[in-house]
C-alpha positions as CSV (number, residue, x, y, z in Angstrom):
1,M,0.0,0.0,0.0
2,V,1.7,3.2,-1.1
3,K,0.0,6.5,-0.7
4,Q,1.3,9.8,-2.0
5,A,-1.3,12.4,-1.0
6,F,0.4,13.1,2.3
7,D,2.9,11.4,4.7
8,W,1.4,8.2,6.0
9,P,2.7,6.8,9.3
10,P,5.3,4.1,9.2
11,W,2.7,1.4,9.9
12,W,1.0,2.1,6.6
13,N,3.2,-0.4,4.7
14,W,3.1,-3.2,7.3
15,E,1.5,-6.5,6.8
16,I,-2.1,-6.5,7.9
17,D,-3.7,-8.8,10.4
18,L,-7.5,-9.3,10.4
19,W,-8.8,-9.3,13.9
20,T,-11.5,-11.9,14.9
21,H,-14.1,-9.1,15.4
22,L,-13.5,-7.9,11.8
23,E,-13.8,-11.4,10.4
24,E,-17.1,-11.9,12.3
25,K,-18.5,-8.6,11.0
26,M,-17.4,-8.9,7.3
27,E,-20.1,-11.4,6.4
28,E,-22.7,-9.5,8.4
29,R,-21.8,-6.2,6.6
30,G,-21.5,-7.8,3.2
31,F,-17.8,-7.5,2.3
32,T,-14.9,-9.8,1.8
33,E,-11.2,-9.6,2.5
34,V,-10.7,-8.5,-1.1
35,D,-13.2,-5.7,-0.6
36,L,-11.3,-4.6,2.6
37,R,-8.0,-4.6,0.8
38,R,-9.5,-2.4,-2.0
39,M,-10.9,-0.1,0.7
40,L,-7.4,0.2,2.2
41,E,-6.0,1.0,-1.3
42,Y,-8.4,4.0,-1.6
43,A,-8.0,5.3,1.9
44,A,-7.9,9.1,1.7
45,E,-7.2,10.1,5.3
46,Y,-6.4,8.9,8.8
47,R,-6.8,10.1,12.3
48,R,-6.0,8.9,15.8
49,V,-9.0,7.6,17.7
50,E,-8.6,9.1,21.1
51,R,-10.9,6.7,23.0
52,V,-8.6,3.8,22.2
53,V,-4.9,4.2,22.9
54,G,-2.8,3.5,19.9
55,S,-5.7,3.2,17.4
56,S,-6.3,5.1,14.2
57,Q,-9.2,5.4,11.9
58,L,-9.0,5.4,8.1
59,G,-11.5,7.3,6.0
60,I,-12.4,6.0,2.5
61,G,-14.7,8.0,0.3
62,G,-16.2,7.0,-2.9
63,G,-19.5,6.4,-4.7
64,T,-22.4,7.5,-2.6
65,G,-21.0,6.6,0.8
66,K,-18.0,6.6,3.0
67,S,-16.4,3.7,4.8
68,L,-14.3,3.8,8.0
69,I,-11.7,1.2,9.0
70,N,-10.4,1.1,12.5
71,V,-6.8,-0.2,12.8
72,Q,-4.4,-0.9,15.7
73,P,-0.7,-0.8,14.8
74,E,1.5,-3.3,16.6
75,P,5.0,-1.8,16.5
76,D,6.8,-4.7,18.2
77,R,5.7,-7.0,15.4
78,E,5.3,-4.4,12.6
79,I,1.8,-5.6,11.9
80,L,-1.2,-3.4,11.2
81,G,-4.2,-5.0,13.0
82,V,-7.5,-4.3,11.3
83,V,-10.1,-4.1,14.0
84,T,-13.3,-3.4,12.1
85,A,-14.7,-1.7,9.0
86,Y,-18.1,-0.3,8.2
87,E,-20.0,2.0,5.9
88,V,-21.0,5.3,7.3
89,T,-24.6,6.3,6.4
90,G,-27.0,9.1,7.1
91,E,-26.2,11.4,10.0
92,D,-22.9,9.6,10.9
93,R,-21.2,11.1,7.8
């Protein structure tokens, strides 16, 4: 994953690890690992999530909606844990 729009943090190019919570939600929310990887490819922004120490949230725009992916970098292992992903609709945008 290479992004040029702005400086991504070092964890951006780490191997990803799909957390159990994400795997459980993927089927419920109607997307696959391939879809998730495509969403990561098109990530346009990121921000730290203050309520969870060390977590960040990626924003993906496109089409009629926006998706968010919550990630947890694991610096000791240089792995980017993907916690969950979901589409933002209505007032949540």
